[in-house]
Backbone as CSV, one residue per row, in Angstrom:
resi,resn,N_x,N_y,N_z,CA_x,CA_y,CA_z,C_x,C_y,C_z
1,MET,-3.253,-29.909,-21.740,-2.294,-29.702,-22.804,-1.977,-28.213,-22.966
2,ALA,-2.985,-27.370,-22.787,-2.757,-25.926,-22.907,-1.809,-25.444,-21.818
3,GLU,-1.920,-26.051,-20.622,-1.030,-25.660,-19.526,0.424,-25.984,-19.860
4,ALA,0.649,-27.120,-20.474,2.013,-27.507,-20.848,2.586,-26.521,-21.863
5,MET,1.757,-26.051,-22.762,2.207,-25.072,-23.753,2.551,-23.750,-23.071
6,GLU,1.739,-23.346,-22.082,1.990,-22.093,-21.371,3.284,-22.161,-20.573
7,LEU,3.587,-23.300,-19.981,4.776,-23.436,-19.157,6.057,-23.274,-19.960
8,GLN,5.998,-23.534,-21.227,7.182,-23.375,-22.057,7.617,-21.913,-22.127
9,TRP,6.698,-20.988,-21.923,6.998,-19.568,-22.052,7.428,-18.931,-20.745
10,VAL,7.357,-19.665,-19.648,7.755,-19.121,-18.356,9.276,-19.111,-18.277
11,SER,9.814,-17.948,-18.024,11.265,-17.812,-17.935,11.700,-17.876,-16.478
12,LEU,12.728,-18.644,-16.205,13.265,-18.725,-14.851,14.438,-17.773,-14.666
13,GLU,14.759,-17.027,-15.699,15.828,-16.040,-15.620,15.349,-14.850,-14.794
14,PRO,16.212,-14.306,-13.941,15.795,-13.142,-13.154,15.551,-11.925,-14.048
15,SER,14.494,-11.208,-13.720,14.163,-9.999,-14.474,15.137,-8.886,-14.098
16,PRO,15.701,-8.191,-15.063,16.616,-7.089,-14.742,15.936,-5.989,-13.931
17,VAL,14.659,-5.779,-14.165,13.923,-4.752,-13.418,13.828,-5.144,-11.950
18,ILE,13.471,-6.390,-11.687,13.362,-6.861,-10.301,14.722,-6.826,-9.629
19,GLU,15.743,-7.253,-10.326,17.091,-7.239,-9.756,17.531,-5.819,-9.407
20,ALA,17.145,-4.849,-10.222,17.506,-3.452,-9.947,16.817,-2.950,-8.683
21,TYR,15.569,-3.343,-8.463,14.842,-2.902,-7.276,15.292,-3.627,-6.012
22,LYS,15.743,-4.871,-6.131,16.106,-5.670,-4.956,17.186,-5.019,-4.105
23,LYS,18.084,-4.286,-4.724,19.170,-3.670,-3.955,18.656,-2.571,-3.031
24,ASP,17.474,-2.023,-3.321,16.911,-0.942,-2.515,15.857,-1.416,-1.515
25,VAL,15.629,-2.713,-1.436,14.600,-3.249,-0.547,15.257,-3.879,0.673
26,ASP,14.787,-3.473,1.844,15.287,-4.063,3.090,14.541,-5.375,3.319
27,ARG,15.148,-6.464,2.905,14.482,-7.762,2.996,14.413,-8.296,4.415
28,THR,15.188,-7.720,5.334,15.099,-8.172,6.726,13.721,-7.856,7.292
29,LEU,13.136,-6.730,6.898,11.790,-6.395,7.361,10.759,-7.377,6.815
30,ILE,10.942,-7.787,5.580,10.030,-8.763,4.986,10.149,-10.092,5.718
31,ARG,11.378,-10.519,5.984,11.582,-11.792,6.694,10.960,-11.758,8.085
32,GLU,11.162,-10.646,8.798,10.593,-10.522,10.146,9.073,-10.569,10.095
33,ASN,8.490,-9.926,9.108,7.038,-9.926,8.986,6.515,-11.321,8.648
34,LEU,7.261,-12.066,7.839,6.822,-13.413,7.471,6.942,-14.407,8.629
35,LYS,7.711,-14.059,9.655,7.798,-14.910,10.842,6.525,-14.827,11.678
36,LEU,5.762,-13.759,11.485,4.528,-13.577,12.238,3.418,-14.435,11.646
37,THR,2.469,-14.783,12.495,1.291,-15.485,11.988,0.418,-14.474,11.246
38,PRO,-0.492,-14.947,10.404,-1.396,-14.003,9.730,-2.168,-13.132,10.727
39,ASP,-2.588,-13.715,11.838,-3.308,-12.951,12.857,-2.420,-11.855,13.450
40,GLU,-1.163,-12.192,13.713,-0.228,-11.196,14.256,0.030,-10.076,13.249
41,ARG,0.102,-10.429,11.973,0.314,-9.409,10.938,-0.860,-8.444,10.868
42,ILE,-2.064,-8.989,10.958,-3.256,-8.140,10.916,-3.296,-7.221,12.125
43,LYS,-2.988,-7.759,13.306,-2.969,-6.928,14.515,-1.921,-5.822,14.399
44,LYS,-0.783,-6.146,13.843,0.280,-5.156,13.653,-0.174,-4.069,12.678
45,MET,-0.825,-4.480,11.596,-1.313,-3.527,10.605,-2.361,-2.597,11.216
46,ILE,-3.273,-3.158,12.003,-4.302,-2.348,12.655,-3.664,-1.360,13.618
47,SER,-2.653,-1.801,14.334,-1.950,-0.916,15.261,-1.305,0.256,14.519
48,VAL,-0.688,-0.023,13.400,-0.064,1.036,12.603,-1.128,1.989,12.065
49,LEU,-2.250,1.450,11.597,-3.325,2.300,11.087,-3.880,3.210,12.176
50,ARG,-4.033,2.680,13.379,-4.509,3.514,14.496,-3.517,4.623,14.803
51,PHE,-2.237,4.302,14.756,-1.207,5.310,14.990,-1.282,6.414,13.929
52,VAL,-1.423,6.016,12.669,-1.513,6.993,11.576,-2.742,7.875,11.754
53,GLU,-3.874,7.265,12.111,-5.093,8.043,12.339,-4.894,9.045,13.470
54,GLU,-4.234,8.630,14.536,-3.980,9.516,15.673,-3.075,10.681,15.263
55,VAL,-2.041,10.389,14.511,-1.135,11.445,14.046,-1.888,12.430,13.160
56,ARG,-2.697,11.922,12.256,-3.470,12.805,11.373,-4.451,13.656,12.171
57,ARG,-5.101,13.036,13.147,-6.087,13.759,13.950,-5.422,14.864,14.756
58,THR,-4.296,14.572,15.370,-3.621,15.580,16.188,-2.972,16.664,15.332
59,SER,-2.525,16.315,14.133,-1.890,17.334,13.286,-2.922,18.299,12.717
60,THR,-4.139,17.845,12.464,-5.165,18.750,11.937,-5.815,19.569,13.043
61,SER,-5.852,19.052,14.267,-6.467,19.811,15.361,-5.544,20.917,15.859
62,GLY,-4.267,20.824,15.574,-3.307,21.833,16.019,-3.217,23.037,15.099
63,LYS,-3.889,22.991,13.967,-3.798,24.098,12.996,-4.727,25.223,13.347
């Protein structure tokens, strides 16, 4: 019964804040990422992290 009471307060109207941010978000990247399996997403994330670590390592060693 408490759940039914809570559902009455859920608004299905779009939030103006979210709508304002949506125009600045490239949703094609989100769609492409969602086409990947969870395993593929993790591998992609690890690859990006390794790249970032390499860039940081080489930028600090050059100083």
